[in-house]
VEXFIRO-847509 format. One line per 4 residues: number of its first residue (from 1); their letters; for each residue x, y, z of C-alpha. Coordinates in nm, 2 decimals. Each point is the difference from the previous one (the first is absolute). Layout:
BEGIN
NUM = A = X,Y,Z; ...
REM end
This chain:
BEGIN
1 = MAWN = -1.59,2.33,1.29; 0.13,-0.08,0.34; -0.04,0.25,0.28; 0.28,0.21,0.16
5 = EASL = -0.02,0.13,0.36; 0.20,0.32,-0.08; -0.23,0.08,-0.29; -0.31,-0.07,0.21
9 = HRWL = 0.13,0.24,0.27; 0.06,0.27,-0.25; -0.36,-0.04,-0.13; -0.13,0.01,0.36
13 = ARRP = 0.18,0.32,0.07; -0.18,0.17,-0.30; -0.35,-0.11,0.12; -0.24,0.26,0.14
17 = RTRA = 0.02,0.02,0.38; -0.25,0.06,0.27; 0.04,0.19,0.33; -0.04,-0.32,0.20
21 = ALDY = 0.38,-0.02,0.06; 0.25,0.28,0.07; 0.24,-0.14,-0.27; 0.02,-0.28,-0.25
25 = GNDA = 0.28,-0.23,-0.13; 0.14,-0.10,0.34; 0.01,-0.35,0.16; -0.26,0.11,0.25
29 = AVLA = -0.28,0.25,-0.04; -0.07,0.27,0.27; -0.37,0.07,0.00; -0.10,0.37,-0.02
33 = KALR = -0.25,-0.03,0.28; 0.02,-0.19,0.33; -0.26,-0.27,0.04; -0.17,0.02,0.34
37 = RPVA = -0.11,-0.36,0.02; 0.19,-0.18,-0.28; -0.13,-0.32,-0.16; 0.21,-0.22,-0.22
41 = CVDA = -0.06,-0.32,-0.19; 0.19,-0.19,-0.27; -0.12,-0.24,-0.28; 0.17,-0.20,-0.27
45 = VVEG = -0.13,-0.08,-0.34; 0.19,-0.27,-0.20; -0.04,-0.08,-0.37; -0.15,-0.35,-0.03
49 = VHFE = -0.16,0.02,0.34; -0.20,0.32,0.01; -0.01,0.07,-0.37; 0.07,-0.20,-0.31
53 = AGTS = 0.31,0.04,-0.22; -0.10,0.24,-0.28; -0.23,0.21,0.22; 0.03,0.36,-0.10
57 = ARLA = 0.24,0.21,0.21; -0.27,0.25,0.07; -0.23,-0.26,0.16; 0.28,-0.18,0.19
61 = GAKA = 0.15,0.32,0.14; -0.34,0.13,0.10; -0.09,-0.33,0.17; 0.33,0.01,0.20
65 = CARA = -0.07,0.34,0.13; -0.38,-0.04,0.06; 0.05,-0.32,0.20; 0.22,0.18,0.25
69 = LSDL = -0.23,0.30,0.01; -0.30,-0.23,0.05; 0.16,-0.13,0.32; 0.06,0.36,0.11
73 = AATG = -0.37,0.08,-0.06; -0.10,-0.28,0.23; 0.17,0.19,0.29; -0.19,0.31,-0.07
77 = AEPR = 0.32,0.19,-0.08; 0.04,0.28,-0.26; 0.26,-0.09,-0.27; 0.31,0.21,-0.01
81 = AVLL = 0.29,-0.17,-0.19; 0.11,-0.33,-0.15; 0.34,-0.16,-0.05; 0.07,-0.26,-0.28
85 = ALRA = 0.26,-0.27,0.00; 0.02,-0.14,-0.35; 0.18,-0.33,-0.08; 0.03,-0.09,-0.37
89 = PGAE = 0.21,-0.25,-0.20; 0.27,0.16,-0.22; -0.18,-0.08,-0.32; -0.31,0.20,0.10
93 = SEAR = -0.05,0.31,-0.22; 0.07,0.34,0.14; -0.32,0.13,-0.16; -0.21,-0.25,0.20
97 = LKAL = 0.17,0.09,0.33; -0.07,0.37,-0.07; -0.36,-0.08,-0.06; -0.02,-0.21,0.32
101 = IGAV = 0.15,0.29,0.20; -0.23,0.25,-0.17; -0.30,-0.21,0.08; 0.09,-0.03,0.37
105 = DATA = 0.05,0.38,0.02; -0.33,0.07,-0.18; -0.19,-0.23,0.22; 0.15,0.16,0.31
109 = RAQG = -0.08,0.35,-0.12; -0.36,-0.09,-0.08; -0.04,-0.07,0.37; 0.17,0.31,0.12
113 = AALV = 0.34,-0.16,0.07; 0.33,0.00,-0.21; 0.28,-0.23,-0.09; 0.29,0.15,0.20
117 = GGDT = 0.28,-0.26,-0.04; 0.10,-0.36,-0.01; 0.25,-0.24,-0.14; 0.08,-0.19,-0.32
121 = TCAH = 0.16,-0.34,-0.01; 0.11,-0.22,-0.30; -0.04,-0.37,0.09; -0.09,-0.33,-0.15
125 = GPLA = -0.35,-0.11,0.04; -0.34,0.15,-0.05; -0.08,0.37,0.00; -0.11,0.13,0.34
129 = LTVT = -0.13,0.33,0.14; 0.00,0.06,0.37; -0.19,0.32,0.11; 0.02,0.15,0.34
133 = ALGE = -0.29,0.24,0.07; 0.02,0.27,0.26; -0.31,0.17,0.15; -0.12,0.21,0.28
137 = FIAR = -0.28,-0.09,0.24; -0.17,0.33,0.07; -0.32,-0.11,0.16; -0.05,0.01,0.37
141 = GKPP = 0.00,-0.31,0.22; 0.14,-0.34,-0.08; 0.06,-0.12,-0.36; -0.20,-0.30,-0.11
145 = SRSR = 0.17,-0.34,0.03; -0.09,-0.36,-0.07; 0.02,-0.06,0.37; -0.27,0.25,0.10
149 = ARAG = -0.32,-0.18,-0.11; -0.24,-0.03,0.30; -0.30,-0.22,0.07; -0.33,0.19,-0.08
153 = QVVV = 0.15,0.18,-0.30; -0.11,-0.04,-0.37; 0.23,-0.11,-0.28; -0.01,0.21,-0.32
157 = ATGA = 0.17,0.01,-0.34; 0.07,0.27,-0.26; -0.08,-0.21,-0.30; -0.06,-0.34,-0.16
161 = FGGS = 0.24,-0.30,-0.02; 0.13,-0.27,-0.23; 0.13,-0.04,-0.35; 0.27,0.26,0.02
165 = LLGR = 0.23,-0.19,-0.23; -0.22,0.11,-0.29; 0.17,0.33,0.02; -0.08,0.18,0.33
169 = HLRI = 0.32,-0.13,0.16; 0.19,0.24,-0.23; -0.24,0.29,0.06; 0.00,0.05,0.37
173 = EPRF = -0.17,0.31,0.14; 0.12,0.07,0.36; -0.31,0.09,0.21; 0.13,0.31,0.17
177 = EAAR = -0.33,0.19,-0.01; -0.20,-0.30,0.13; 0.26,-0.05,0.28; -0.04,0.36,0.11
181 = WLLG = -0.37,-0.04,0.01; 0.01,-0.33,0.19; 0.23,0.16,0.26; -0.25,0.27,0.05
185 = LGAT = -0.26,-0.27,0.06; 0.21,-0.15,0.28; 0.18,-0.28,-0.18; 0.23,-0.18,0.23
189 = AMMD = 0.13,-0.29,-0.22; 0.08,0.05,-0.36; 0.19,-0.21,-0.26; 0.08,0.00,-0.37
193 = VSDG = -0.13,-0.33,-0.15; 0.29,-0.13,-0.21; 0.02,-0.37,0.09; -0.37,-0.09,-0.02
197 = LALD = -0.31,0.12,0.19; -0.03,-0.31,0.23; 0.37,-0.03,0.08; 0.04,0.37,0.08
201 = LSRI = -0.32,0.01,0.21; 0.13,-0.30,0.19; 0.32,0.19,0.07; -0.20,0.29,0.15
205 = ARAS = -0.19,-0.25,0.22; 0.32,-0.17,0.12; 0.18,0.33,0.07; -0.29,0.14,0.19
209 = GVAI = -0.09,-0.32,0.19; -0.36,0.01,-0.13; -0.24,-0.20,-0.23; -0.13,0.15,-0.32
213 = DIGV = -0.32,-0.12,-0.18; -0.04,0.10,-0.36; -0.35,-0.04,-0.13; 0.03,0.22,-0.31
217 = VPIH = 0.28,-0.02,-0.26; -0.01,0.25,-0.28; 0.09,-0.19,-0.31; 0.17,0.19,-0.29
221 = PDAR = -0.12,-0.07,-0.35; 0.36,-0.11,-0.08; -0.05,-0.28,0.26; -0.30,-0.12,-0.19
225 = RRAR = 0.19,0.01,-0.33; 0.28,-0.20,0.16; -0.25,-0.25,0.14; -0.14,-0.07,-0.34
229 = ASGR = 0.35,-0.09,-0.12; 0.13,-0.18,0.30; -0.30,-0.20,0.11; 0.04,0.13,0.35
233 = AALA = -0.27,0.20,0.18; 0.01,0.37,-0.04; -0.02,0.02,0.38; 0.32,-0.20,0.03
237 = HALH = 0.17,0.25,-0.24; -0.12,0.29,0.21; 0.12,-0.15,0.32; 0.34,-0.12,-0.11
241 = DGED = 0.13,0.15,-0.32; 0.18,0.30,0.15; 0.15,0.32,-0.14; -0.33,0.18,0.03
245 = HELV = 0.16,0.28,0.20; -0.33,0.11,0.15; 0.00,0.09,0.37; -0.18,-0.19,0.27
249 = ATLP = -0.06,0.17,0.33; -0.19,-0.03,0.33; -0.23,0.27,0.11; -0.20,0.06,0.32
253 = ARSV = -0.36,-0.12,-0.05; -0.13,0.36,0.08; 0.17,0.12,-0.32; -0.19,-0.23,-0.24
257 = LRAL = -0.29,0.23,-0.08; 0.23,0.29,-0.07; 0.22,-0.21,-0.21; -0.28,-0.12,-0.22
261 = REAP = -0.13,0.35,-0.03; 0.34,0.15,-0.10; 0.14,-0.29,-0.21; -0.13,0.11,-0.34
265 = RHCP = 0.20,0.31,0.03; 0.32,-0.13,0.17; 0.02,-0.37,-0.10; -0.25,-0.13,-0.26
269 = GFTL = 0.12,-0.36,0.04; -0.06,0.00,0.38; -0.15,-0.33,0.13; -0.09,-0.13,0.34
273 = LGNV = 0.17,-0.35,0.01; -0.08,-0.12,0.35; 0.08,0.02,0.37; 0.27,-0.04,0.26
277 = RRGS = -0.07,-0.21,0.30; 0.17,-0.16,0.29; 0.19,-0.32,-0.09; 0.25,-0.08,-0.27
281 = GLRV = 0.02,-0.07,-0.37; -0.19,0.10,-0.30; -0.33,-0.14,-0.14; -0.11,0.06,-0.36
285 = PRDE = -0.31,-0.09,-0.20; -0.01,-0.37,-0.11; -0.12,0.11,-0.34; -0.18,0.29,-0.16
289 = SSEQ = -0.35,-0.15,0.05; 0.04,-0.08,0.37; 0.00,0.20,0.32; 0.20,-0.27,0.17
293 = LVPF = 0.35,0.10,0.10; 0.29,-0.24,0.01; 0.35,0.04,0.16; 0.28,0.12,-0.23
297 = AGEG = 0.25,-0.28,0.03; 0.30,0.21,-0.13; 0.00,-0.15,-0.34; 0.00,0.25,-0.29
301 = GWIH = 0.14,0.34,-0.05; 0.37,0.08,-0.07; 0.28,-0.09,0.23; 0.35,0.03,-0.13
305 = GT = 0.22,-0.30,0.02; -0.28,-0.26,0.01
REM end
């Protein structure tokens, strides 16, 4: 059965509400509490690009919300609210759209935020969900940025990489707790790895005007499974597959011992990847069995439009 905007709005009006907004059902939501240092990000998820046709609404909606929240986590912000712009062809079922919206809301609530508003559009073309996440930076000092890596720091990650298309790309876990912990350790640069570990680290190096050497790459078991099927090295999958949504960060060298001591409690997947030095570019291991580092030439990872 095709969907109808008026029917969808009536359903939305009956849904349980949170106290995140003063009122619901308007074209704009007024948040109940002022944000001292607001943080905002937006991310789009398109059927056929970010998830396959036929993917369950629960997984697609959860991914749309979690992608935006993961970017928010990389700033060290606390999540407060999300907005959803939903575009769907006229033949899409109303039941599926309700399930998509419900999944976005449930994912936001699980992280302490809420779906407070948005927009629905009927249009030809693929289904698409665009989520805007709003957060609040409550820590003292400067928020982390990809432009704040400094020579002499160490590069760390919150987990392993590669093979996400085996299912993890639909089950994103924003690393808010790990981000808070990394901030407490003095993290200056931080980034959500969505387009590939090597590509995203090269972006930090370029934005900060430094060189990054990565001697250790934590390889996810999914990367090894993909390697057996693809014939490519598991290391290549870990460096270039993308959609891992782990955080990478740079820490002062003085924080390393404390980080290793506290990691089992705050971030079980914590790994020391390498170092930041003067210069430019990114170097990665030639292969798993070698300590030799080779320059990342910019090939691999995900770049839209290429």
